[in-house]
C-alpha positions as CSV (number, residue, x, y, z in Angstrom):
1,M,-29.8,7.0,11.8
2,R,-29.0,8.9,8.6
3,N,-27.1,7.0,5.9
4,V,-23.8,8.5,4.8
5,T,-23.5,8.7,1.0
6,S,-20.9,9.9,-1.4
7,S,-22.8,13.2,-1.6
8,T,-22.4,13.9,2.1
9,P,-19.4,16.2,2.3
10,T,-16.9,16.3,5.2
11,S,-17.3,19.0,7.8
12,R,-15.5,22.3,7.4
13,L,-13.4,21.5,10.4
14,T,-12.3,18.2,8.8
15,R,-11.5,19.9,5.5
16,T,-9.5,22.6,7.3
17,V,-7.4,20.1,9.3
18,R,-6.8,18.0,6.2
19,T,-5.7,21.1,4.3
20,I,-3.2,22.1,7.0
21,R,-1.8,18.6,7.1
22,F,-1.5,18.5,3.3
23,V,0.4,21.8,3.1
24,L,2.7,20.8,6.0
25,H,3.3,17.5,4.3
26,V,4.2,19.1,1.0
27,F,6.7,21.4,2.8
28,S,8.2,18.3,4.4
29,G,8.5,16.8,1.0
30,L,10.4,19.9,-0.3
31,A,12.8,19.5,2.6
32,Q,13.3,15.8,1.8
33,S,13.7,16.5,-1.9
34,A,16.9,18.5,-1.1
35,I,18.4,15.2,0.2
36,Y,16.8,12.9,-2.4
37,P,19.3,13.3,-5.2
38,H,22.2,12.4,-2.9
39,L,20.6,9.1,-1.8
40,A,21.3,5.7,-3.4
41,Q,18.5,4.3,-5.5
42,P,17.0,2.1,-2.7
43,G,17.0,5.1,-0.4
44,Q,15.3,7.3,-3.0
45,R,12.6,4.6,-3.6
46,R,12.0,4.2,0.1
47,M,11.7,8.0,0.7
48,A,9.4,8.5,-2.3
49,R,7.1,5.5,-1.3
50,N,6.8,6.7,2.4
51,W,6.1,10.3,1.4
52,S,3.5,9.3,-1.2
53,A,1.7,6.8,1.1
54,R,1.5,9.5,3.8
55,L,0.0,12.0,1.3
56,L,-2.7,9.5,0.4
57,S,-3.4,8.9,4.0
58,I,-3.8,12.6,4.7
59,L,-6.3,12.9,1.9
60,N,-8.1,9.8,3.2
61,I,-7.5,7.9,0.0
62,R,-7.5,4.1,0.5
63,L,-5.1,2.3,-1.9
64,R,-5.2,-1.4,-2.9
65,Y,-3.6,-3.2,-5.8
66,R,-3.8,-6.4,-7.7
67,G,-1.2,-8.1,-9.9
68,T,2.5,-8.1,-9.6
69,P,4.6,-4.9,-9.9
70,P,8.1,-5.2,-11.3
71,S,10.5,-6.7,-8.8
72,A,13.9,-5.4,-7.8
73,E,15.5,-8.0,-10.0
74,I,14.0,-6.4,-13.1
75,Q,16.7,-4.0,-14.2
76,R,14.8,-2.2,-17.0
77,A,11.1,-1.7,-16.3
78,M,8.7,0.8,-17.8
79,L,5.1,1.4,-16.6
80,A,2.3,2.5,-18.8
81,A,-0.9,3.6,-17.1
82,N,-4.2,5.2,-17.9
83,H,-4.4,8.8,-16.6
84,V,-7.3,10.0,-14.4
85,S,-5.8,12.4,-11.8
86,W,-2.7,14.0,-10.4
87,L,-3.2,11.4,-7.6
88,D,-2.1,8.7,-10.1
89,V,1.5,9.6,-9.6
90,Y,1.5,9.2,-5.8
91,S,-0.7,6.1,-6.0
92,L,1.8,4.4,-8.3
93,I,4.8,5.6,-6.3
94,T,3.3,4.1,-3.1
95,V,3.3,0.7,-4.8
96,C,6.1,1.0,-7.3
97,P,8.4,4.0,-7.0
98,A,9.3,5.4,-10.5
99,R,10.3,8.5,-12.3
100,F,7.5,10.1,-14.3
101,V,7.2,11.8,-17.6
102,A,4.9,14.9,-17.2
103,K,3.8,17.9,-19.2
104,A,6.1,20.9,-18.7
105,E,3.2,23.0,-17.3
106,I,3.4,21.0,-14.0
107,R,6.7,22.7,-13.3
108,G,4.7,25.8,-12.6
109,W,2.4,24.3,-10.0
110,P,2.7,25.8,-6.5
111,L,4.8,23.6,-4.3
112,L,4.0,20.3,-6.1
113,G,5.7,21.5,-9.2
114,W,8.9,22.3,-7.3
115,L,8.6,18.9,-5.5
116,S,8.2,17.1,-8.9
117,R,11.4,18.8,-10.2
118,N,13.4,17.9,-7.2
119,A,12.2,14.3,-7.4
120,G,13.5,13.8,-10.9
121,T,10.4,14.1,-13.0
122,L,11.1,14.3,-16.7
123,F,9.2,17.2,-18.3
124,I,8.2,17.2,-21.9
125,E,7.0,20.1,-24.0
126,R,4.0,18.4,-25.6
127,S,3.5,21.3,-28.0
128,K,6.9,20.7,-29.5
129,R,7.0,17.5,-31.4
130,S,10.8,17.7,-31.6
131,D,11.0,17.4,-27.8
132,T,9.9,13.8,-28.0
133,A,13.4,12.7,-29.2
134,R,15.0,14.6,-26.3
135,I,12.8,13.1,-23.6
136,N,13.1,9.6,-25.1
137,D,16.9,9.9,-24.7
138,R,16.4,10.8,-21.1
139,I,14.0,7.9,-20.5
140,S,16.5,5.5,-22.1
141,E,19.3,6.8,-19.9
142,A,17.1,6.4,-16.8
143,L,16.1,2.8,-17.7
144,M,19.8,1.9,-18.4
145,I,20.8,2.8,-14.8
146,G,17.9,0.8,-13.3
147,D,15.4,3.6,-12.7
148,R,11.8,2.7,-13.4
149,V,10.0,5.1,-15.6
150,A,6.2,5.6,-15.8
151,V,4.3,7.2,-18.7
152,F,0.7,8.0,-19.4
153,P,0.3,7.2,-23.1
154,E,-3.1,8.9,-23.4
155,G,-1.3,12.1,-23.1
156,T,-4.0,13.7,-21.0
157,T,-6.4,12.9,-18.2
158,S,-9.9,11.4,-18.5
159,D,-12.9,11.1,-16.2
160,G,-12.3,7.3,-15.8
161,T,-15.4,6.3,-17.8
162,A,-13.4,5.6,-21.0
163,L,-9.9,5.2,-22.3
164,K,-8.4,7.5,-24.8
165,H,-6.1,6.4,-27.6
166,F,-2.7,5.3,-26.4
167,H,0.1,7.2,-28.2
168,A,3.2,5.2,-28.9
169,S,5.9,7.9,-29.1
170,L,7.1,7.7,-25.4
171,L,7.2,3.9,-25.5
172,Q,10.2,3.9,-28.0
173,P,12.7,3.8,-25.1
174,A,11.3,0.4,-24.0
175,V,12.2,-0.9,-27.5
176,T,15.5,0.9,-27.6
177,V,16.8,-0.6,-24.3
178,A,14.8,-3.9,-24.4
179,A,12.8,-3.0,-21.2
180,M,9.8,-4.9,-19.9
181,L,6.6,-2.9,-20.2
182,Y,4.1,-3.1,-17.3
183,P,0.5,-1.9,-18.1
184,V,-1.2,-0.5,-15.0
185,A,-5.0,0.2,-14.8
186,I,-6.1,2.9,-12.4
187,R,-9.6,3.3,-11.1
188,Y,-11.1,5.6,-8.4
189,T,-14.3,4.8,-6.6
190,D,-16.3,6.6,-3.9
191,V,-17.7,5.2,-0.7
192,T,-20.7,3.7,-2.6
193,G,-18.4,1.8,-5.0
194,K,-19.3,4.0,-7.9
195,L,-16.6,5.7,-10.1
196,S,-15.4,8.8,-8.2
197,T,-16.4,12.1,-9.7
198,A,-14.0,14.0,-7.4
199,A,-10.7,12.3,-8.3
200,P,-10.6,13.1,-12.0
201,Y,-8.4,16.1,-12.9
202,V,-9.9,17.3,-16.1
203,E,-9.7,20.9,-17.2
204,I,-9.9,22.4,-13.7
205,P,-7.3,24.2,-11.6
206,L,-5.3,22.2,-9.1
207,T,-6.8,24.1,-6.2
208,V,-10.3,23.2,-7.4
209,S,-9.3,19.5,-7.7
210,L,-7.8,19.5,-4.3
211,G,-11.0,21.1,-2.8
212,R,-13.2,18.4,-4.4
213,I,-10.9,15.6,-2.9
214,L,-10.9,17.2,0.5
215,R,-14.7,17.3,0.6
216,Q,-14.9,13.5,0.2
217,R,-15.2,11.2,3.2
218,R,-13.0,8.7,1.4
219,I,-11.8,7.8,-2.1
220,D,-10.6,4.3,-3.0
221,V,-8.0,3.9,-5.7
222,E,-7.2,0.5,-7.2
223,L,-4.1,-0.3,-9.3
224,I,-4.3,-3.4,-11.5
225,F,-0.9,-4.6,-12.7
226,A,-1.5,-6.6,-15.9
227,D,1.0,-9.2,-17.1
228,P,4.2,-7.5,-18.3
229,I,4.9,-7.2,-22.0
230,S,8.3,-8.0,-23.5
231,S,9.5,-5.4,-25.9
232,S,11.6,-8.0,-27.8
233,G,10.5,-8.2,-31.4
234,K,8.0,-5.5,-31.1
235,N,7.8,-1.9,-32.2
236,R,6.4,1.0,-30.1
237,R,3.0,0.8,-31.8
238,E,2.6,-2.8,-31.0
239,L,3.5,-2.1,-27.4
240,A,1.0,0.8,-27.2
241,R,-1.8,-1.4,-28.6
242,A,-0.9,-4.3,-26.2
243,A,-0.9,-2.0,-23.2
244,E,-4.1,-0.3,-24.3
245,Q,-5.9,-3.7,-24.6
246,A,-4.6,-4.9,-21.2
247,I,-5.8,-1.8,-19.4
248,A,-9.1,-1.8,-21.2
249,L,-9.6,-5.4,-20.2
250,A,-8.7,-4.7,-16.6
251,L,-11.1,-1.8,-16.3
252,S,-13.9,-3.5,-18.4
253,L,-13.8,-0.6,-20.9
254,P,-13.9,-0.7,-24.7
255,V,-10.6,-0.4,-26.5
256,P,-10.3,3.1,-28.1
257,H,-9.9,3.3,-31.8
258,K,-8.2,6.1,-33.6
259,S,-10.0,7.7,-36.5
260,P,-8.5,6.5,-39.7
261,R,-6.5,9.0,-41.8
262,T,-5.9,8.7,-45.5
263,P,-3.1,8.9,-46.3
264,P,-1.2,8.8,-43.0
265,G,0.6,12.0,-42.2
266,P,3.6,13.1,-40.2
267,Q,1.6,12.9,-37.0
268,D,1.1,9.2,-37.4
269,E,4.8,8.8,-37.3
270,Q,4.8,10.2,-33.8
271,Q,2.0,7.8,-32.6
């Protein structure tokens, strides 16, 4: 009997069926997103969780998590996670529904961009440093009304083999509204238990990424919720370093170090 390895792709028929189911599910999400803004917060979270869990199931992505996500009693909770794939968003929502901060380019994605807009994603123009203040005000407002907000402090995706430097600018709202910060480590593995090379979304079109995922027999995603960090008495840089260290420890990766600059310039003020 032939062994099935991570390099053994799914059949063309399987990929076709998954693709059709994926597209139909996205359209169902667009229909639901028209209702989403009119639901109370518990209804929104339930709808987002169910839709995201179904999406992972269609793509044959098996999710497990360790640690303790923020409970309903925590009124102001912010998540900070490492960033590997566009799947990160739906994996986190399945366990802990939240609003996400995403780069403005995602608004232009076919179907998923529209869905993200309708679901309350906060879009930031990363090329405009002045946009950070605007988006931080929006994050603070969301936290104040009890919405959970998730950010990816690396600012970009990686292949999962290393962490990038955690930028501190989008963690300022946690300090401003005295929120609890929950570091979340994300790791994707293939059927052999090795780091997945199909899940990372790095410098490729979304269609190419989706094709790679559809060819996999299965991808496992693990979320590791580290101990929450109180923002009391801390500034945003301290929060960034603490989250960075917690996630590096959870993933058994080295803590990234930013190259020193002398003297520190205006960009340092944004970090």
